[in-house]
N, C-alpha and C positions, 0 to 999 in steps of 0.2 A: 591757590589763594591763601590758604592757611597752612602752617607748617606741621600738620598732623591731625589726628582724629579728635584730639581734645586740646582746646586752646581758649584763651580769654579774648583777645582782640588782635587785630593786625599789628598793633603797636607794641606788642610784647608786654602788656600789663599783666599783673597777677590777677587771679580770680577775684581777690578782694577789691582790687582797683577798677576792674572792668565794668562798664555799665551794662554789657550784655555778655553772657556766657554761651559758648557753643560746644556741644558734645555729640559725637557719633557713637552709638552703641546699639546692639540688637537690631540692626537694620534701620535704625531711626536716627534722625538728627533732632537734638533737643536744643531749642533756642530759649534762653532764660533771661528775662529782664532782671538786672541785678542792682537795683537801688532800693532795697527793702526799707532802709531808714527814711526814704522819701516816698514811700508807697509806690515805688517803681514809676514815678512820674516821668513823662517823656521829655527828653532833651535832644539836642542835635546828636550827641554821642549815642544815645539809645536808639534813635531812629536809624542812624547809619549802621549801627551794630546789627540791628535786626535785618536790614537790607543786605548787609554783607553775609549774614548767616544764611539767608534764603539763597543767595547766589552760590555759596559754598555747598549747601545741601543739594541744589539743583545739579551742580557739576560732579558731585561725588557718586561714583558707581556703587558704593556701599549703602546708600540711603534709599529706602523704599518710600518713606513718608516722614513728615516733619511735625513735631509738637512744639507749639509756642506757648510759653507759660511765664509766670512771674515768680521771683523768689519771695520768701516770707509769706505773709497772709493775704496778699492782694495781687491781682493781675497787673493793673496799673490804674492810678487815679487820674489819668489824663495828662494834659500838658502841664509842665512845671511853670506856673505863672509867677513864681518867685525867683526864677533863674535868670531874669533879664530878658533881652530881646533876641536871644539866640535860638529860640524855639518858635515863638509866635511873633510875627512881624507887627510890632505896635508903633513903629515910627518909620520914616522914609528917608532918612538922611545918611550921611557918611560917618555917623557917630561911631566911636570905638565899640567893638562888639557886634555891630550890625553885620550879619552874615546873609548873603543872598547869592544865588546863581545868576542874577541879572545885573550886569555891570555896564549898562549903556551910559554914555556921557550925558551930562546935563548939569544945570546949575545946582548949587547946594540948596536944598529945600529950606524954606524959612521955618522958623521955630513952630513946631506943632503941625507942620504940613504932612499930608498923607499922600504917598505916591502909590496909586492903585495898581499900576503895572508891576512895580517892584514887590509890592505886597503879594500880588497874585503869583508871581514867579517864586517867591519865597515859600508860600504855603503849597503851591503846586508841586514844588520839589519834595515836600513831605508826602503828598498824595502819590506821586510817582513811586516813591520808595515803599509806601504801604501796599500799593498795587502789585508789587513784586510777589506778594503772597497770592493774589488772585491769578497772576500770570504764570506762576510756578507750575511746571508740568506734573509735579508730584503732589499728592494730597497733603494739605496743611490742616492740622487739627488744633483748634484753639482751646485753651484750658482757662475757664473763668472761675476764679475763686475770690472771695472778699468783694472787691469792687472793680468794675470796669466803667469808668465815668468819662464823659466828654470825648476828648481826642482818643481815649482808649477804644471807643467804639469805632472811630474812623479806621483804626488799626485792625481790631479783632474781627470785625464783620467782613473783612476781606478773606478770612479763613474759609475752608470748605465745610468743615464740621465743627460744631461748638459743643463742648462738654462743660457743664456748670455744676458747681457745688450747691447743695440744697440750701445753704445759708448765704449764698452770694447774691449780688444785685448788679444790674447793668442799667445805664441810662445816659441820656444826653442832657445834662443839667445846663449847659450853656444855651439851650433853647430859651431860657428865661432872660438871659442877657449875655452878650459878648461872644456869640458864635452861631454858626450853622454847620451841619455835618458836611465835611469836605469830600469824603469818599461816597457819601449819600447812598449807602447800601440798605438803609433802613426800609425805604419804601419797596425795594425789590425783594427783600426778604420777608416783609410783613404784609404787604398789601395796603390799600388806601386807608381803611378805617383804623387799623392799629397803628399805622405810621403817624396818622394825625393825632390819635389818642396820646401817643407818647412823645411826639416831637413838638406839638403845640404847647404841651405842658412841661416837658422835661422830666416827667415823673420817673422815679426809680422803679425798675421792674424786678420783682423777686423771681427766684428760680422756678417756682411752680407756674407763675404767669408766663414766664419766658418759654417754658415747655408747652403750655397750653396754646399759645399763639404761634407756635412754630418757629420761634427765634433760635432755639437750641435743640440739638439732637438728643442729648442725654442729660439727665439730672441724677446725681448720686451723692452719697454722703461725703463730707469733706475729706475724711480719712481714706476714702476709696478713689478719689478723683484721679490722682496721678496714675495709679495702676490701671484704672479702667480705660483712660484715654490712650495709654501706651499699648495696652492689649489690643484695642481696636486698630490703632495705627499699624501694629505688627501684622495684622491680618491682611493688609494690602500686599504683603510679600507673595500671596497666592494668586495675584492677578498680574499679568504681564505689564511692565511699565508703559509700553506703547498703548495698550488698551486703556490704562488709567489716564494717560495724557490726552488721548483723543476724546474720551468721554468728558473729561473736565473742560477741554476746549469747546466742545459742542454745547454743553450746558451753559458755560459762561457766555458764549457767543449769542445764545438766545436772549440773555439779559442785556448784552451790549446792543443788540438790535432794538431793544425797547428804549434805548436812549441813555444808558448808564453813563457813558463818557460825557455827554452833554450835561446831564444832571450834576456830575462831578465838577465840570467847569463852572457852572452857575453856583454850586454850593461853595466852592473854594473862593470865588469872587465875592459872593454875598457874605461869607465869613469875614472877609476883610472889611466890608461895609459895616457889619454889626459892631466891629471893634473900634469904629471911628465915628459913631454917632455921638451926639451931645450926652445922651444917657450913659453911653459906654465910658466916655471921658470922665464923667462925674463918678461913675461907679469905681473906676480904677483909682481916682484921687482919694476915695474913701479908705483905700488900703493904708495910706499914711495916717489918716485921722483916727480910724477905728481899729486897724489891724486886719490882716488878711482873713483870719479865721472868723472874726465877728461879721465881716462883710458877707462872707459865704454863708454864715449861719442865718443872717437876715434874708438872704436870697431864698433859702430853702425852708425857712420856718413856716410860711403859709401853706406849704405843701406837705409838711411833716415827713420829709424823707431825707436820704443821704445822712449827714451828720445830725439832722434834726428829727430823726425817726424816733417815735415814742418807744420806751422800753417794752419788750414783749410782755 
């Protein structure tokens, strides 16, 4: 798939240009989201780059395990809501830039109309690519530093083991407006009480809390995070690949038997609904009136978290 053990993308970009970097070394595949100037926010290029990296690592006989991380100081701040409609389906027409795997014939939608099937197919395509992590027969370890917000959790909670920096935070802020989790792994990883505690409120979860409630496997100092996760990933070389693959499939199947795929279908559809309520329309319109940062600040101020967290 890729022309060597180290490359940027299929399209021959340089490392500086590529939204996702891939490297194979020391029995590992390292997949790195590479938009540090944008807090590694998720775009079509990022999502596809991660999926391509998982495919490449799965096929590589040299790779024992995979580490997924972000460049700079953050894993990812979620979907890039300032990048237009190429990441989150916010309209349903044939407008320039609208990208969807669903191309059924039909009349051109009227202004402001929402096509729920088109939206579901659009976001469902993101879920299918995130779930490549879940379905990969090799262990995938997720590295959480800085922030993992909103759509970032749809991505990273698909990983098998999570390592978190002691000063990092994770949370699904769109619970407050404009979203529901699409991969919906929160309830399966946390149980009912904690899933409701953090999904009904959208509260940010600090590293100590994430470890206490069983959301992450390891918490370590920020400067030790990369070396710790790579050391753990390399230990998988001592277990036969078939053994790892079968155990992972068995564990995952138990959760799928609990209805994971059905939850994801509903979560993905409901996500589209939440983006097309009257409240959501008005919230997005405020971006032009107040600016994106101010609107987000007003969303989080009552909860005193994310960008509105009081100084320590």
